[in-house]
BADRENTI-392730 format. One record per residue: residue in three letters; x, y, z of N, C-alpha, C in turn. Coordinates in steps of 0.05 Angstrom, whole numbers, plus 5000, padded with zeros to 4 digits. Layout:
// BADRENTI-392730
ALAXYZXYZXYZ;...
//
This chain:
// BADRENTI-392730
MET501749765000500050005000501850255000;ASP501350424980502850674978501950874999;ASP503651065005502951275024500551435013;VAL498651505031496251645024496551935033;SER496352125014496452405020493752495032;SER493952715047491452825059489552925037;ASN490653015014488953114993487752894975;ASP488752644978487652424962484752364970;LEU483252264951480552184955480451884957;CYS479651774980479751484985476951384990;TRP476451144983473851014990474350714994;ARG472850605013473150325020470450195025;ASP470049955013467549805016465149975007;LEU465450134987463350314978461450154960;ALA458850174966456750034952454250204951;VAL452750174929450250324925448150144914;SER445750164926443450004917440950174918;VAL438950094903436350234903434150034897;SER432150024914429849834911430849544908;GLY432849474923433849194922435749134898;LYS436149334880437949294857440649414864;GLN442749244860445449334866446549484842;LEU447149744846448249914824451249924825;LEU452349904849455249914853456049714874;ASN457649514867458549314886460849414903;ASP461249284926463349364944466049404929;CYS467149634932469649694918471449874935;ASN474049854931476050024944477550174922;GLY478350414929479850564909481050814921;ILE482750944906484051194915484651354890;ALA483951614891484551804870486651994881;ARG488951994868491252144878491052444871;ALA491852604889491952894885494252964865;GLY493653144847495653224827495753044803;ARG493852854801493852674778490952654768;LEU490752624742488152594729487352304727;MET485052234738484151954737481651944719;GLY481651754701479351714683477851464691;ILE475151474690473451244696472451134669;LEU473150894662472450774637470550544641;GLY468850494621466950274622464750324603;PRO463350104595461050134577458650264590;SER456650334575454250454586452950264606;GLY452050374628450750204648452650074668;ALA455150144667457150024685457050144713;GLY455950384715455750514741457750744745;LYS458750864724460751074726459551324740;SER457151404731455851634743455051584772;THR454251334777453451264805455851274823;LEU458151194814460551204830461351494836;LEU461251664816461951944820459952074839;SER457452014837455352134855455752034883;ALA456551784886457051674913459451804926;LEU461551854910463951974921463452264928;SER461752404913461152684919458852724939;GLY457452504945455152524964452752654952;THR452352624926450052754912447852564903;LEU447852324914445752134906443152204920;PRO440952164907438352214920437952044944;ARG436052124961435751984987434651704984;ARG433351644961432251374958434451164954;PHE436951254948439151064944440350994971;THR441150744974442450654998445450634993;VAL446950785008449850785005451250675030;SER453150505026454650385049457650415042;GLY459250405063462150435060463050705070;HIS465550775065466851015075468251165052;VAL468051425053469451605034470751815051;TRP473351875046474652075062476752225045;SER477152475053479152645040479252905056;ALA481453045055481653305068480553525049;SER480053455024479053645004476053655003;ARG474953884998472153914992471753814963;VAL469253804954468553704928467353914911;GLY468153934886466954114866465953944843;VAL463453954837462253784816462053954791;ALA463353864769463153994743461253834726;GLU458853944721456853814706457853774677;GLY457453534667458453484640456253364622;ASN454853154631452953024614450353184614;THR450153384597447753554597446553574570;SER444053654570442553704545442354004540;ALA442354084515442354374510439654494517;HIS437554334520434854454524433754384552;GLN433954134561432554054585434354054609;ASP436954024606438653994630441154174627;ASP440754414618443054594613444154684640;PRO446754674645447754744672448155034677;PHE447255214659447755494663445155664657;PHE445255914667443156104660443956234633;LEU442456174612443256254585443256554581;GLU441656704597441556994593444057134604;LEU445557004622447957134634450357104615;THR452257274619454757254604456657054619;VAL458756974606460656794618461856924643;TYR462557174641463757314664461857334687;GLU459257394682457257414703456757144716;THR456756934700456356664711458556604731;LEU461056664725463156604744463056784768;CYS462257034764462057224787459957124807;PHE457657044797455456954814456356694828;ALA457756514814458656264826460556324849;SER462356514845464256584866462856724890;GLN460956904884459557044905457856854922;LEU456456664908454856474923456556284940;ALA459056254933460956094949462056254973;GLY461356514975462156664998463956894994;ARG464856944969466657174964465157434962;SER466457654968465357914964465257984934;LEU463958204927463658274899466358334886;MET468058484899470658554888472358304885;ALA472358134906474057894905472957704884;ALA470257684880469157514860469857604832;GLN469857864827470557974801473457924795;HIS475157954815478057904811478557604805;GLU477157434820477457144815476357064788;ALA474157174780472957104754474857174731;GLU476157404733478057484712480357284711;GLY481357194734483557004734482656734724;LEU480256644731479256384721478856384691;LEU477856604681477456624652480056584637;GLN482156704647484856664635485756384638;ARG485156264661486156004667484955784650;VAL482355804644480955604629480655674599;GLY481955904591481955974563479256094553;LEU477856234570475256354562475356664563;ALA477756784563477857074565476557204541;ALA476857084517475657204493472657184493;ALA471457004509468556964509467357084535;ALA468757254549467857354575465257514572;THR464957674552462557844549460357714533;ARG460757464524458757334508456657194526;ARG454157194518452157054533452656754531;VAL451856604551452456314552451156174528;ASP448756264520447456124498448756184471;HIS450756364470452256414446454956284446;THR455556114466458055974468457855694457;THR460055564451460155294441459955094464;LYS459454844458459254644479461954604493;GLY464154624478466754604490467254824510;GLU466455074503466855294521465055264546;GLN462655154542460955104565462054904584;ARG463354694574464654494591466954614607;ARG468454794594470654924609469555114629;LEU467355244622466055424642464955264666;ALA463955024661463054854683465354784702;VAL467654734691470054674707470754914724;ALA470755154711471455394725469455454748;CYS466855404743464855444764465255254787;ALA466255014781466554814802468754894822;ILE470655044814472855124832472655414840;ALA470655554831470255834838469555864867;GLY470856054880470256114908471555934929;GLU473455764920474755594940476655754957;ASP476855674982478655815001481455724997;GLN483255914989485955844983487855945005;GLY486755975029488356075051490455875060;VAL492055955079494155775090492855535104;GLY493755295097492655055110490154955097;ARG489155085077486754995063487454805040;CYS485854595037486254405015484654494991;PRO485754464967484254534943481954354939;ARG479954454925477454294921477954084900;ALA476953844906477153614887475153664864;LEU475953584840474253614816473153344807;LEU470553324806469253084796467453164773;ALA468153054749466753134724465452884712;ASP462852904709461352674697461152714667;GLU462652554653462652564623462952844612;PRO465152974618465553244609466153274579;THR466653044565467253064537465052964519;THR462752884531460552784515459353004497;GLY458952934472457853124453459853314440;LEU462353284447464453464436465953324414;ASP467053474395468753354375471453284388;ALA473153144374475653034385477453254395;PHE477553484381479353694389478453824415;GLN475753894416474754014440474953824464;ALA474353564460474653374481477453354492;GLN479353374474482153374482482853614499;ARG481853844492482354094507481254074535;VAL478853964537477653934564479253744581;ALA480153524570481853334585484453464594;GLU485653614576488153754583487753964604;LEU485454094604484854294624484554154652;LEU483153934653482853794678485553704689;LYS487253604671489953514680491553744690;GLU491453974676492954214684492054314711;LEU489454314716488454404741489154214764;ALA489253954758489953764778492853794787;VAL494653854767497453884773498054154787;THR496954374776497654634787496354684814;ARG493954564819492654604844493154374864;SER494554164855495153934872492553824884;CYS490653774867488053674876487253424860;VAL485253284870484153054856482553144833;ALA482953014810481253064786480352794775;LEU477752754777476552494770474352534749;CYS474452394727472452444706471752174693;SER469252144685468351914670468551974640;LEU469351784624469851824596468651604580;HIS467651664555466651474537468451464512;GLN469651234508471351184484473351404480;PRO475151454499477251654494479251564473;ARG480051754456481951684435484751664447;SER486651584431489351524441490651774453;SER490352004441491552244452490352314479;MET487752264483486552314509487452114529;TRP487951864520488951664539491651744550;ARG493251874534495851954544495652174565;CYS493352314567492952514588492352384615;LEU491352144614490552004639493051894652;GLU493251954677495451834693494551594709;ASP492051604718490851374732488251304718;VAL487351064722484950974709483450774727;LEU480750794725479050604739477150484719;VAL477150214717475550074697473149944711;MET470749994700468349884711466949704691;ALA465649494701464149304684461149324690;PRO459449244672456549254677455849104703;GLY454049224718453349114744454649254767;GLY456249464760457549614782460049484793;PHE461449324777463849194785466349354778;VAL468149394796470649524791472749304787;VAL473949304763475949094757478749194757;TYR479149464759481849564761481749854770;CYS483749934787484050204796486950254802;GLY488250404785491150454790492350614768;ARG494950594764496350744744495550654716;ALA495350844698494450774671496450604656;ASP499050664660501050514646501350224656;GLU500250164679500449894690497949724685;MET495849844673493349704668493749474648;PRO495049514625495449284606496949054619;LYS498849124636500448914649498648754668;HIS496848884682495048754701493248554687;PHE491948644665490148464650491748244636;SER494148304628495748094615496447874634;SER496847944660497447734680495047554685;LEU492747644677490247484680489547334654;GLY491247354634490747214609489347374589;HIS489247634591487847804572489748014562;SER491347944543493248134532492248254506;CYS493248494500492448624476494248524453;ILE493148354436494748224415495548424393;GLU493648584384494248764362495948994371;GLU498049044357499849264365498649534356;GLY498849734373497849994366494950044374;VAL493649844387490849874395490750064419;ASN488750234419488350424442487750264467;PRO489350284488488850134513486050184525;ALA484950434521482250484531480150314517;GLU480450294490478550134475478849834483;PHE481349744487481749474495480449414522;ALA480649604541479449554568476449554566;ILE475249734551472349744549471249494535;ASP472649404514471749154501472048914519;LEU473948924537474448694555472148664575;VAL470948884583468848864604466048904592;SER465748904566463148934553461748654551;ILE459148664549457448414547455948424521;ASP456248214505454848184480452148054485;HIS449948214484447348114490445947994466;GLU447148004443445847894419446047584420;SER448047474432448347184434448347104464;GLN446446934471446246844499448746704508;THR449846534491452246384498454546574502;GLN454946774484457046964488456647134512;ALA454147204518453547374541454347224567;MET453846964568454646804592457746804594;LYS459046774572462046774573463047044582;ASP461847264573462747524581462247574611;ARG459947484621459447514650461347354667;LEU462047114657463946954672466647084672;ARG467447204650470047344649470147584668;ILE467847724668467747964686467847874715;GLU466547654722466547554750469447484758;LYS470947364740473647294746475447544750;LEU474947744732476447994735475848134761;ASP473248124768472448254793473648114818;PHE473547844817474647694840477647744843;SER479047754820481947794821482548074832;TRP480948274824481548544833480848584863;ARG478748444872478048464900480348374918;ARG481648154910483948064926486248254924;SER486648374901488948564897488448824911;SER485948904915485449174926484949174956;GLU485348944969484848944998486749135013;ASN489149155003491149335016491549595001;LEU489749654982490049894966489650144983;VAL487650145001487150375018486950275047;PRO487550435067487450355094484550295103;ARG484250115122481550045131480350265148;ARG481950405162480750615179482750845181;ARG481651085181483251315185481851495204;SER482751515228481451645250481051945244;GLY478552035247477852315243477852415214;ALA478052225195478252315167475752255151;VAL473852095163471552025148469852275143;LEU469052315118467552555110464752485103;PRO462752565119459952505113459052635087;PRO457152515073456252625047455352915049;ASN453952985070452853265072455053475077;ASP457453395084459553585091461653605069;ARG461253465047463353465026463453715010;PHE461453885013461354134999461854375016;GLY462254345042462654565060460154645074;PHE460054895085457754985101456055175085;ARG453455175093451555355079452055645086;ARG451855815065452456095068450056245079;SER450356505083448256675094445856675076;SER443456625087441056615071440256895060;ALA440657095077439957375069441657465045;ARG444257405047446057485025445457325000;ALA444857065003444156894980441556994967;LEU439657074983437157184972437657424955;GLY439257604965439957844949441257774922;LEU443057584923444457504898442557374878;LEU440757204889438857064872436857264859;VAL435957454875434157664864435557824842;LYS438157894847439658044827439957884801;ARG440557624804440957454781438357414766;ALA436157374781433557344768432657594753;THR433357834765432658084752434158114725;LEU436658034725438158044700436957854679;GLN436157624688434857434670432357544658;ILE430657654675428057764665428557994645;GLY430358164652430958394635431958324608;ARG433358094605434558014580432957814565;ASP430857714577429057524563427057684546;HIS427957804524426357994508423857854496;VAL424157614487421857474475419557444494;THR420157344518418057314538416857574547;ASN418557784550417558044558415658164537;VAL416358134511414658234490411958084490;LEU412057814493409657654494407857734517;ARG409057784540407557864564406258144559;LEU407758314547406658584541404358574522;VAL404658404501402458374482400058254495;GLY400558054512398257924526396858104545;THR398358274559397158464577395558674562;ALA396658774540395258974524392658844512;GLY392858604504390458464493388258434514;LEU389058354538387058334559385758594566;ALA387458814566386359074572384359154551;LEU384959094525383059154504380459004506;VAL380658744512378258584515376558674538;PHE377858734561376358834584375059094578;GLY376459274564375359534558372959514539;LEU373159334518370959304500368459174512;HIS369058984530366858834542365358994564;PHE366959114582365659254604365159554597;GLY366759664580366359944572366460134597;ARG364860334595364660524618362260444634;LEU362860334657360660234675358960474683;ASP356260424682354260624690354260864672;GLY355560844648355561074630357061314640;GLY358961274658360461494669359161634692;GLY356661554699355361674722355961534747;LEU354261584767354661454793354061154790;PRO355560984803355060694801352460614814;THR351160414804348660304814349060014822;ALA347059904835347159624843347359434819;ARG346359524796346459354772349359284763;SER351159464770353959424761355659264781;VAL354459174802355959014822357058764809;ALA355358614795356258364782358458414762;ALA358158624747360158694726362858754740;ARG362758904761365258974775366558724787;ILE364958544798366058294809367358134787;CYS366058104764367257964742369858084733;LEU369858354731372258494722374558444741;VAL374058464767376158424787377158134786;SER375257944784375957654784377757594760;PHE376757674736378257614711380957754712;GLY381058004722383558144723385658014741;VAL384757924764386557794783387657534771;ILE385857374759386657114748388557164725;ALA387957344707389557394683392357494691;MET392457694709395057804716396757604731;ALA395457444749396957244763398057024745;MET396456944725397456734707399656844689;LEU399457084680401657204664404257224680;ALA403957294705406357324722407557054729;MET405956854733406956594742407656404720;ALA406656454695407156274673410156244668;ARG411556474669414456464664415856324687;ALA414956364711416256244734416055934733;VAL413655834726413255544724415055434702;ASP415255574679417055474658419955484667;ARG420755684683423455714692424255494712;PHE422355424729422955224749423954964737;ALA422654884715423454634701426254664688;LYS426754894676429354934662431654974682;GLU431055094705433255154724433654934745;ARG432154724742432254514763435054404767;ALA436454344745439154224746441054414759;ILE440854674752442654874763442254914793;VAL439654934801439054974829439854734845;HIS439454494834440254244848443254244853;ARG444854324833447754334837448554544858;GLU447354784857448054984876447054924904;ARG444854784907443954704933445754484945;LEU446754304927448654104937451154234947;SER451954464934454254614943453654774968;ARG451154754978450354895003450555195001;CYS449955294977449855584973447355714984;TYR445155574983442655674993440655444996;SER438355505008436355295011434255324989;GLY432455124987430355134967428455364973;PHE427955424998426055635005427155904996;VAL429755954999430956204991430656244960;TYR431056024945430756044916427756104909;LEU425955964922423056024917422356304924;LEU423356404946422756674954423856884934;SER426156824923427257014903425657024878;LYS424356804871422656804847419956934853;VAL418756874876416156984883416257294886;SER418557384896418757674901418657834875;LEU419357704852419357844827416757824812;THR414757674823412157644810409957794824;ASP410657944845408658084860408058364848;PHE409458434826408958694814406358704798;ALA405058474797402458474783400258624798;ALA400558624825398458744842398159044836;PRO400259204835399959494828398759534801;THR399559364782398559394755395559344754;LEU394659134769391859074771390259304783;GLN391459424805390059644818389759884799;GLU391859944784391660164765389660104744;THR389459854735387559784714384659824724;SER384259734749381559754761380760044764;ASP382760214773382160494777381560634750;GLY382960554729382660684704379960624691;LEU378560404699375960344688373660494702;HIS374360664721372360814735372961114735;PRO372461244713373061534711371561684733;GLY372861874745371662044765371561914792;SER372561664794372461534820375261544833;ASN375261524859377861534874379161264877;GLY377961064865379160804867377060584870;LEU377960334874376060104875374460114901;GLN375660164923374260154949372060374950;PRO372560624942370460824942368160744923;THR368760614901366760524882364860324895;LEU365960134909364259934922362560064944;GLN363660264958362060404978359760554966;GLU360460694943358360844929356160654919;THR356960414910355060224901353160134923;SER354360084947352660004969350660224977;ASP351660474977349860694984347560724965;ARG348260694939346160724918344160494920;ALA345160254926343360024928341460064952;ALA342560164974340960204998338860414992;ALA339560624976337560834970335360734952;GLU336060554933334060454914332260254927;CYS333260094946331559894959329760024980;ALA327559904985325760005006326959915032;PRO327860095049329260025074327359875092;GLY328359655102326859495121324759315110;THR324459315083322359145071323658925055;LEU322858685061323958445047323058445018;ARG320658545012319658534985321358714967;GLY322058954976323759124960326559014955;TYR327658884974330258754971330158534951;GLN327958364952327658144933327458244905;ARG325858464901325558584874328258674863;HIS329958784880332558874871334358644863;ILE334358434878336058194872335058064846;THR332358054843331257934818332058084793;ALA332158354796332958524773335858474766;LEU337558444786340358384781340758114767;ALA339257914776339457644765338657644735;GLU336457794729335557804701337557944683;GLN339158134694341158274678343558104674;
//
């Protein structure tokens, strides 16, 4: 067993299951600080599950056992994202603003966040795209921005450990050149910051394989069949009777083919499962002494891997500021809301017109006023909340990531959104007042209506009151 640094990320007897299904079998491993480790394996092998278990971001319905420890905090760099449903950024913000808000939510002041954002832009090669909106950047630039956001705001004081980087498929959807740049960036950050850099990869090409210093190979069913130095992997499998015969074959492709299962043939599938079981059994015996069984005071609970929650009041102010920028720059939605509001005003005006012909209100207009107020409240509330409902679905992935980083609570996020939809009330009041020329507002109008109704009805007589109600019902 090699010496374990305090910045290394270690795990022992780590297993994950859900509803009785085993997603990750008991495994031991260590990710070294200052080295880039790649997680290889076919689809369904459990690569994302392992990363989530190490970072403590699995949903509560998952059962996790084992121990994970490190002196470093964790920074998750979202990688496997969709451009429409699971985008990891607010598209209306610029690259520079995205980094500033990430740093401020992590606890830095405005000046310190701006200074750090400028440095990170240079560091990840996004200085030329600083003023561009995120929706105008390429996928490769967005992946590098995700890495920058993952390390933004980390405490670099004396005695502080750099934040570990865990990236889930950061090269998916990129061309070979952009994927290579992302891998080189992760390796550079691991070396310069002396931190753990762990990423899952799908079919890395030979040049990307040379960027990997350590590798972890997973097989379907959540089995770990190797975890160690990349240059020693072919030798390990060769000792088990699985050598790469063809010269010049990419070792990553060889490893993935070795642990894949051919489901088209039942006979071949049984042979593949048997091979994987032997590889797993062999690695279990080899990894017993890979990491220490116990390290006093070093076990890191999942909820503490991201640090402590920041001030809710400060986070609310930042979220409101960010949401205000989003609303101001969402020109299409704003124009649609303006057109919708103007259309409603036109419909209300044509339908209700000038109540009572501009004279004093009567009891006959009570029903019309009630309808006007009801429709106005419903329409204005729906216009204000329609955008919020749509935003909740689009921002779910971002808010989930920031909440895992303990930047704020779900209630603070909801409060920041609700506070920007309450401006409908003044607009509704002004609309109601404008439909009553010569009146001092809605409340005086209702009072005048009551007085007029009382004057028209025979006081104290049930027959007169019934006649008045009948007349209103007929109208």
